[in-house]
Legacy VTK file of the C-alpha trace (Angstrom):
# vtk DataFile Version 3.0
C-alpha trace
ASCII
DATASET POLYDATA
POINTS 561 float
70.312 106.677 102.772
72.079 107.636 105.955
75.217 109.642 106.115
75.476 110.106 102.242
73.431 111.436 99.464
72.772 108.905 96.742
74.530 111.016 94.235
77.637 110.757 96.138
77.831 106.948 95.646
79.287 105.292 92.467
76.513 104.193 90.193
77.985 100.712 89.976
77.576 100.081 93.648
73.895 101.236 93.642
73.232 98.993 90.543
74.786 96.071 92.414
72.774 96.610 95.517
69.613 96.967 93.612
70.581 93.542 91.768
70.953 91.846 95.098
67.798 93.371 96.480
65.793 92.049 93.320
67.330 88.498 93.976
65.876 88.829 97.377
62.456 89.814 96.167
62.782 93.276 97.515
62.716 96.676 95.861
65.891 98.657 95.878
64.128 101.350 97.830
64.023 99.041 100.819
67.921 98.942 100.911
69.490 101.071 103.489
73.033 102.395 102.823
75.069 102.780 106.141
78.518 104.509 106.104
80.700 102.700 108.735
83.970 104.667 108.793
85.106 106.841 111.656
83.441 110.065 110.361
80.113 108.727 109.027
79.056 112.136 107.748
81.999 112.532 105.475
82.296 111.249 101.890
84.444 107.974 102.091
87.878 108.149 100.692
90.456 105.598 99.522
91.274 103.537 102.626
88.110 104.228 104.457
86.363 101.268 106.010
83.725 100.796 103.475
79.989 100.302 103.420
77.420 98.050 104.778
74.128 97.508 103.061
71.518 95.585 105.234
69.299 93.601 102.815
67.355 91.601 105.396
67.641 90.749 109.058
70.187 87.976 108.273
71.862 89.158 105.217
74.273 92.138 104.476
76.183 93.451 101.465
79.651 94.565 102.922
81.566 96.719 100.585
85.077 96.856 101.534
87.190 98.295 98.872
86.477 101.889 98.115
89.326 102.065 95.498
87.923 99.008 93.566
84.213 99.197 93.001
83.899 95.550 91.777
84.863 93.981 95.205
82.080 93.222 97.477
80.808 90.351 99.746
77.415 89.030 100.640
77.753 87.589 104.250
75.508 85.501 106.440
75.403 87.725 109.542
74.989 85.204 112.168
77.777 82.762 111.021
81.118 82.506 112.324
83.602 83.374 109.507
85.443 80.071 109.761
82.138 78.416 109.483
81.131 80.380 106.423
84.542 79.511 104.862
84.101 75.924 105.653
80.740 75.925 103.912
82.314 77.582 101.006
84.860 74.826 100.744
82.525 71.800 100.848
79.965 73.542 98.526
77.244 73.840 101.064
77.142 77.584 100.889
74.561 77.865 98.098
72.036 80.428 96.694
69.251 78.803 98.648
71.215 79.204 101.907
71.485 82.949 101.089
67.737 83.248 100.347
68.423 83.548 96.722
71.245 86.045 96.685
74.250 85.453 94.406
77.427 85.008 96.333
79.656 87.170 94.172
82.817 87.343 96.216
83.978 85.680 99.242
87.220 87.297 100.426
89.907 86.191 103.086
89.268 85.722 106.717
91.224 88.785 107.300
88.701 90.850 105.436
85.911 88.870 107.087
87.497 89.985 110.394
87.014 93.591 109.174
83.424 92.900 108.322
82.654 91.557 111.780
84.537 94.461 113.487
82.471 96.902 111.514
79.225 95.297 112.642
80.259 95.607 116.354
78.899 98.935 117.338
81.316 99.516 120.259
84.054 101.933 121.133
86.063 99.142 122.836
88.780 97.351 121.065
87.826 94.248 119.219
89.518 91.201 120.657
90.122 88.387 118.162
88.994 84.777 119.169
90.644 81.376 117.997
87.820 81.064 115.275
89.651 83.555 113.176
93.207 82.278 113.576
94.475 80.382 116.695
97.824 82.202 116.492
96.212 85.640 116.742
93.753 84.772 119.580
93.435 87.781 121.984
94.857 90.252 119.550
93.363 93.694 120.074
92.093 95.702 117.098
91.311 99.279 117.756
90.750 100.512 114.300
89.054 99.146 111.293
91.483 100.698 109.142
94.280 98.533 110.375
92.262 95.328 111.339
93.351 93.320 108.287
97.133 94.448 108.413
97.453 93.621 112.245
95.927 90.151 111.933
97.583 89.341 108.893
100.971 90.616 110.404
100.426 88.412 113.528
99.401 85.549 111.572
102.478 85.700 109.068
104.985 85.953 111.926
103.254 83.254 113.817
103.177 80.740 110.957
106.312 81.372 108.894
104.109 82.961 106.216
102.212 79.826 105.429
99.429 80.593 102.930
95.809 79.041 102.954
94.985 76.176 100.766
92.082 74.642 98.861
90.280 74.142 95.707
86.477 74.695 95.660
83.633 75.431 93.555
82.162 78.888 93.751
78.425 79.452 93.653
78.559 81.985 90.781
80.275 79.454 88.645
83.967 80.175 88.793
86.750 78.004 90.632
89.119 79.397 92.961
92.527 77.697 93.865
94.652 78.576 96.787
97.983 76.357 97.187
99.995 75.965 100.223
103.383 77.629 100.290
105.625 77.922 103.314
108.502 80.356 103.378
111.179 79.842 105.935
114.948 80.223 105.946
117.765 79.916 108.414
120.717 82.183 109.533
123.854 80.363 110.537
126.921 81.752 112.254
129.988 79.300 111.848
132.509 78.709 114.503
135.370 78.854 112.148
135.945 80.684 108.840
133.140 79.574 106.404
135.638 77.871 103.951
137.965 76.422 106.636
137.990 72.645 105.880
137.365 72.032 109.635
133.956 74.011 109.366
131.049 72.004 108.260
128.210 74.688 108.428
127.944 74.932 104.602
128.318 71.214 104.145
125.315 70.525 106.452
123.229 73.130 104.572
123.718 71.831 101.073
124.305 68.112 101.804
125.232 66.098 98.596
123.314 68.351 96.162
125.203 69.797 93.187
126.578 73.314 94.080
127.338 76.197 91.553
129.148 79.157 93.183
128.713 82.888 92.175
131.590 84.753 93.691
132.398 88.448 93.728
135.665 89.097 91.901
137.232 90.856 94.855
136.409 87.998 97.208
137.533 85.481 94.436
140.977 87.159 94.426
141.373 86.902 98.113
139.417 83.637 99.051
139.017 81.881 95.587
141.507 79.163 96.353
139.848 78.300 99.743
136.433 78.399 98.223
137.426 75.897 95.440
139.297 73.569 97.930
136.325 73.521 100.252
134.009 72.890 97.378
135.959 69.969 95.936
136.658 68.252 99.373
133.487 68.898 101.333
130.816 69.810 98.667
129.655 68.552 95.194
130.830 71.650 93.575
130.135 71.550 89.751
131.261 74.996 88.796
131.687 78.722 89.489
130.972 82.128 87.988
132.907 85.271 89.078
130.987 88.483 88.662
131.956 92.105 89.124
130.150 93.105 92.459
129.249 96.657 91.251
125.836 98.387 90.706
126.785 99.150 87.082
127.083 95.433 86.516
123.843 94.436 88.363
121.905 93.875 85.231
119.657 91.479 83.519
122.520 90.566 81.327
124.567 89.493 84.370
121.737 87.414 85.579
121.372 85.725 82.127
125.317 85.140 82.236
125.046 83.352 85.537
122.150 81.244 84.387
123.996 80.344 81.171
127.080 79.351 83.118
125.077 77.351 85.666
123.193 75.474 82.881
126.651 74.745 81.090
127.989 73.331 84.368
124.983 70.878 84.539
123.044 72.420 87.445
120.023 70.469 87.918
116.755 71.912 89.430
117.507 70.068 92.834
120.967 71.691 92.766
122.029 74.951 94.699
123.517 78.370 93.832
125.884 79.611 96.507
126.456 83.319 96.321
129.696 84.729 97.997
130.101 88.462 98.000
128.515 91.757 98.882
124.975 93.098 98.350
125.237 93.423 94.698
126.493 89.871 94.123
123.769 88.421 96.432
121.108 90.544 94.756
121.933 89.493 91.081
122.760 85.793 92.059
119.491 85.497 93.972
117.616 86.939 90.987
119.194 84.558 88.667
118.317 81.677 91.083
114.766 82.811 91.065
114.402 82.736 87.329
116.519 79.699 86.466
114.233 76.611 85.772
111.554 78.599 87.458
113.571 78.651 90.671
116.539 76.883 92.220
117.466 77.039 95.770
120.363 79.295 96.865
122.475 80.117 99.837
123.896 83.567 100.684
127.293 83.991 102.114
127.572 87.844 102.523
131.111 89.401 102.879
130.232 92.973 103.586
128.463 94.813 106.537
125.678 95.786 104.311
125.270 92.119 103.167
125.420 90.848 106.639
122.901 93.123 108.452
120.538 94.190 105.619
120.579 91.942 102.497
120.930 88.636 104.275
117.736 88.983 106.267
115.265 89.622 103.497
113.805 87.995 100.558
114.080 90.557 97.781
116.234 90.041 94.698
116.582 92.610 91.983
118.592 94.068 89.200
118.909 97.522 87.631
117.347 98.211 84.260
115.962 101.071 82.165
117.843 103.629 84.155
116.185 102.714 87.284
117.673 100.772 90.256
116.180 97.487 91.400
113.127 97.895 88.972
113.228 94.145 87.950
113.188 91.576 90.732
111.371 89.008 92.700
110.512 87.783 96.256
112.536 84.620 96.589
113.634 83.385 100.041
117.019 81.710 100.306
117.479 78.248 101.663
119.937 79.755 104.333
122.387 82.493 104.998
125.935 81.940 106.414
126.837 84.859 108.438
130.603 85.046 108.757
131.874 88.378 110.263
135.583 87.238 109.642
135.124 88.613 106.166
135.055 92.053 107.352
138.766 91.918 108.431
139.770 92.509 104.811
137.250 95.375 104.192
138.450 99.045 103.839
136.881 101.484 106.269
134.901 103.140 103.533
132.878 99.688 103.036
132.376 99.332 106.858
131.062 102.903 107.128
128.679 102.111 104.259
127.248 99.249 105.940
126.845 101.299 109.182
124.207 103.384 107.337
121.906 100.452 107.312
122.646 99.772 111.024
121.982 103.539 111.941
118.563 103.274 109.921
117.394 100.460 112.245
118.753 102.365 115.360
116.702 105.463 114.451
113.603 103.458 113.562
113.605 101.168 116.527
116.254 101.421 119.113
117.536 104.678 120.695
120.130 102.855 122.972
121.670 101.141 119.691
122.073 104.621 118.211
124.012 105.704 121.321
126.180 102.599 121.246
126.990 103.433 117.558
127.904 107.025 118.646
130.370 105.759 121.022
132.018 102.836 119.135
131.105 103.348 115.437
134.204 105.414 114.483
136.564 102.981 116.191
134.781 99.921 114.651
134.669 101.578 111.182
138.530 102.341 111.224
139.470 98.787 112.745
137.561 96.842 109.958
134.876 96.038 112.640
137.368 94.371 114.939
137.792 96.733 117.831
135.974 96.288 120.247
134.966 93.094 118.573
132.346 92.163 121.137
130.601 95.413 120.814
130.675 95.289 117.055
128.924 91.829 117.247
126.448 93.067 119.578
125.652 96.042 117.387
125.430 93.860 114.184
123.274 91.096 115.823
120.887 93.713 117.252
120.433 95.282 113.796
119.747 91.915 112.125
117.161 91.010 114.790
115.576 94.463 114.433
115.391 94.041 110.684
113.898 90.625 110.967
111.220 91.778 113.320
110.359 94.664 110.836
110.345 92.584 107.936
108.495 89.492 109.273
104.925 90.761 109.505
105.213 92.246 105.917
107.739 90.080 104.265
106.132 90.064 100.799
105.179 93.827 101.072
101.385 93.447 101.043
101.613 96.793 102.924
103.630 99.381 100.977
103.945 101.785 103.818
107.245 100.299 105.135
109.262 101.799 107.985
112.370 99.987 106.635
112.005 102.261 103.591
113.765 105.022 105.638
116.824 106.157 103.628
115.563 104.512 100.457
113.396 107.160 98.779
115.898 109.552 97.280
118.840 107.132 97.344
118.152 105.250 94.155
118.316 108.462 92.102
121.417 109.779 94.077
123.271 106.610 93.160
122.175 106.446 89.500
122.809 110.236 88.921
126.503 109.836 90.132
127.012 106.709 87.899
127.084 104.910 91.331
130.250 106.882 92.364
128.088 107.596 95.379
127.796 104.091 97.025
124.597 102.568 98.154
125.536 103.218 101.881
126.398 106.742 101.210
123.280 107.391 99.265
121.201 105.927 102.126
122.987 108.252 104.632
122.333 111.239 102.379
118.619 110.107 102.124
118.265 109.825 105.845
119.594 113.269 106.238
117.421 114.874 103.687
114.332 113.031 105.123
115.166 114.054 108.713
115.789 117.788 107.500
112.295 117.847 105.849
110.929 116.414 109.117
112.674 118.913 111.280
111.641 121.728 109.170
108.031 120.683 109.331
108.283 120.446 112.933
107.750 116.662 113.054
110.905 116.058 114.966
113.458 118.215 116.872
116.351 119.731 115.081
118.675 118.027 117.450
117.681 114.686 115.740
119.150 116.043 112.364
122.207 117.429 114.132
122.944 114.126 115.927
122.514 111.967 112.858
124.668 114.434 110.704
127.485 114.367 113.221
127.401 110.535 113.577
127.633 110.095 109.821
130.417 112.594 109.599
132.311 110.812 112.259
132.175 107.610 110.220
133.501 109.531 107.101
130.045 109.211 105.367
129.131 112.293 103.421
126.538 114.667 104.801
126.602 116.464 101.438
128.174 115.520 97.988
129.137 117.503 95.056
127.294 115.056 92.839
124.015 115.312 94.615
121.166 115.584 92.284
119.243 118.942 91.850
116.045 119.526 93.681
114.187 119.005 90.570
115.741 115.594 90.152
115.007 114.656 93.806
111.324 115.492 92.888
111.570 113.002 90.103
112.751 110.553 92.888
109.666 111.172 94.713
107.583 110.544 91.641
109.406 107.115 91.117
108.777 106.172 94.817
105.108 106.852 94.334
104.987 104.482 91.299
106.810 101.753 93.357
104.642 102.338 96.449
101.250 101.973 94.586
100.600 105.573 94.236
101.406 106.789 97.786
104.659 108.587 98.545
105.009 107.120 102.009
108.236 109.047 102.629
109.573 107.744 106.124
110.586 110.546 108.434
111.841 110.302 112.141
110.000 111.711 114.925
111.615 110.037 118.032
113.068 106.723 119.007
110.915 103.996 117.494
108.454 106.446 116.070
108.140 107.724 112.462
105.678 109.449 110.264
104.832 108.865 106.592
104.837 112.057 104.467
102.560 112.012 101.298
103.601 115.311 99.881
106.927 117.240 99.706
107.286 120.504 97.764
110.369 121.572 95.823
110.779 124.439 98.252
111.052 121.991 101.030
113.710 120.046 99.225
115.610 123.120 98.359
115.713 124.124 102.096
116.688 120.569 103.189
119.598 120.572 100.769
120.651 124.024 102.032
120.669 122.880 105.507
122.892 119.802 104.597
125.385 121.954 102.727
125.577 124.451 105.636
126.178 121.546 107.957
128.907 120.060 105.602
130.801 123.350 105.527
130.618 123.963 109.196
131.853 120.442 110.114
134.600 120.560 107.623
135.886 123.872 109.148
135.523 122.587 112.769
137.283 119.427 112.603
138.785 117.768 109.404
139.622 114.653 111.227
136.501 112.697 112.191
138.453 110.640 114.724
139.108 113.934 116.842
135.587 114.984 116.857
133.494 114.780 120.144
130.317 112.840 120.369
128.567 115.999 121.771
125.927 116.280 124.444
123.676 113.221 124.920
120.483 114.116 123.049
117.409 111.845 122.749
116.675 110.529 119.196
LINES 1 562
561 0 1 2 3 4 5 6 7 8 9 10 11 12 13 14 15 16 17 18 19 20 21 22 23 24 25 26 27 28 29 30 31 32 33 34 35 36 37 38 39 40 41 42 43 44 45 46 47 48 49 50 51 52 53 54 55 56 57 58 59 60 61 62 63 64 65 66 67 68 69 70 71 72 73 74 75 76 77 78 79 80 81 82 83 84 85 86 87 88 89 90 91 92 93 94 95 96 97 98 99 100 101 102 103 104 105 106 107 108 109 110 111 112 113 114 115 116 117 118 119 120 121 122 123 124 125 126 127 128 129 130 131 132 133 134 135 136 137 138 139 140 141 142 143 144 145 146 147 148 149 150 151 152 153 154 155 156 157 158 159 160 161 162 163 164 165 166 167 168 169 170 171 172 173 174 175 176 177 178 179 180 181 182 183 184 185 186 187 188 189 190 191 192 193 194 195 196 197 198 199 200 201 202 203 204 205 206 207 208 209 210 211 212 213 214 215 216 217 218 219 220 221 222 223 224 225 226 227 228 229 230 231 232 233 234 235 236 237 238 239 240 241 242 243 244 245 246 247 248 249 250 251 252 253 254 255 256 257 258 259 260 261 262 263 264 265 266 267 268 269 270 271 272 273 274 275 276 277 278 279 280 281 282 283 284 285 286 287 288 289 290 291 292 293 294 295 296 297 298 299 300 301 302 303 304 305 306 307 308 309 310 311 312 313 314 315 316 317 318 319 320 321 322 323 324 325 326 327 328 329 330 331 332 333 334 335 336 337 338 339 340 341 342 343 344 345 346 347 348 349 350 351 352 353 354 355 356 357 358 359 360 361 362 363 364 365 366 367 368 369 370 371 372 373 374 375 376 377 378 379 380 381 382 383 384 385 386 387 388 389 390 391 392 393 394 395 396 397 398 399 400 401 402 403 404 405 406 407 408 409 410 411 412 413 414 415 416 417 418 419 420 421 422 423 424 425 426 427 428 429 430 431 432 433 434 435 436 437 438 439 440 441 442 443 444 445 446 447 448 449 450 451 452 453 454 455 456 457 458 459 460 461 462 463 464 465 466 467 468 469 470 471 472 473 474 475 476 477 478 479 480 481 482 483 484 485 486 487 488 489 490 491 492 493 494 495 496 497 498 499 500 501 502 503 504 505 506 507 508 509 510 511 512 513 514 515 516 517 518 519 520 521 522 523 524 525 526 527 528 529 530 531 532 533 534 535 536 537 538 539 540 541 542 543 544 545 546 547 548 549 550 551 552 553 554 555 556 557 558 559 560
């Protein structure tokens, strides 16, 4: 053994190595265990690179999953990974080709890349070649820990998330099937109002298919007649369902009611659900579409700023249940989204401000100049229903959309649970629920970002100016920097526990460091939460005394986020 004592290894791994050695006609004493992570003298932990067990000159057992001792791979050392997979497909990769070793598991090409990278004893970055994936050729891999994530991210972004396909017989006697499935969807910006009879965007999307509308009750009151007129004259509209677009109503029952109404209207599997409303309506209608007849296609028509810049670009659908926000849901891409910023003309300032919280999130994560532009124009846009200055508002919104898509694309189905876009979404679910949703989603996201930034500032991960500047901006938009219904620190600790459950056991609390740079915290104490809450309360009192009118407040000095 080199790097570890035998006693430090799981018994199951030793037994398996011995089993493979016996199949090769060797004694287990002839097997050498080599630790291949960055610190070869330390005991490997969850997330380390893994082990390689050379068995002969041409064979190796590559152990790749320290958290799952039953995952392993017997790999032909000299073969190109694609060639190995091709032999696996056509059945030519048999026991005799592996000198009698049982092929227990052949995992994805991404993991095979990690194997090859681990076998390259070099400090130079590993550069991928076309035999892995043509679309990732030339990609530099500098760490075995992130090799799979980097390649998979590039591959997904380049192929619209196409998954591999094939059905083949496995040497150990089981059969594996992988089926093609491509996810892609389009975002459209109509020239006229979406439901103007002279606008054909929605008609081009749905064609002659039967259409069932799910409409937010507030939108129905303002635009219901126009929607029904458009549906009758330009679409094959077969029915509608008007829903309360509130978090309290975003439930399984609401999704069931939508499904029942759609079935009663005669919606076929080739039909479409068109959801018109804010984020809640889009969520519950999308969830209903994902479960109705095992999935009918749907189209989003967002009518709020959160819906336009955040919900519209993702693929997640969810409802609230069991006292937990968004605990039931699915990954179900829409057919298309129609982004009509004309709907914002009728929104009150509080809804515009709530949407700005998601835009600010992306600015902090990715784009310092965008943050500065929101500082300059955010208050005016908020209190003019996003109309003044209109060209600036569109530039801000479109930048936020693009940044969100760039963040989501490599990890659309959340294979990696450490996500930068979760900034502002760790404490916020409990903040909303504990207030019976009197604190809106956008307000809760703002409070969450402040708490997370205060924790980071107190830990020395970011400058205190970052917190001050964020708090001043939220206050200028009339978003709360503290709220009398904020959960207690003990309840916020429960929020952290729920976040861990949702993120596979890791907290992954996203905190800012500088423009485009974040850190992921794995532990936060109740004392740190108390200190962060006290910081926000002090800021709220100071700002309230300094300037009760946010429109009179100065932007302050130019600081770097």
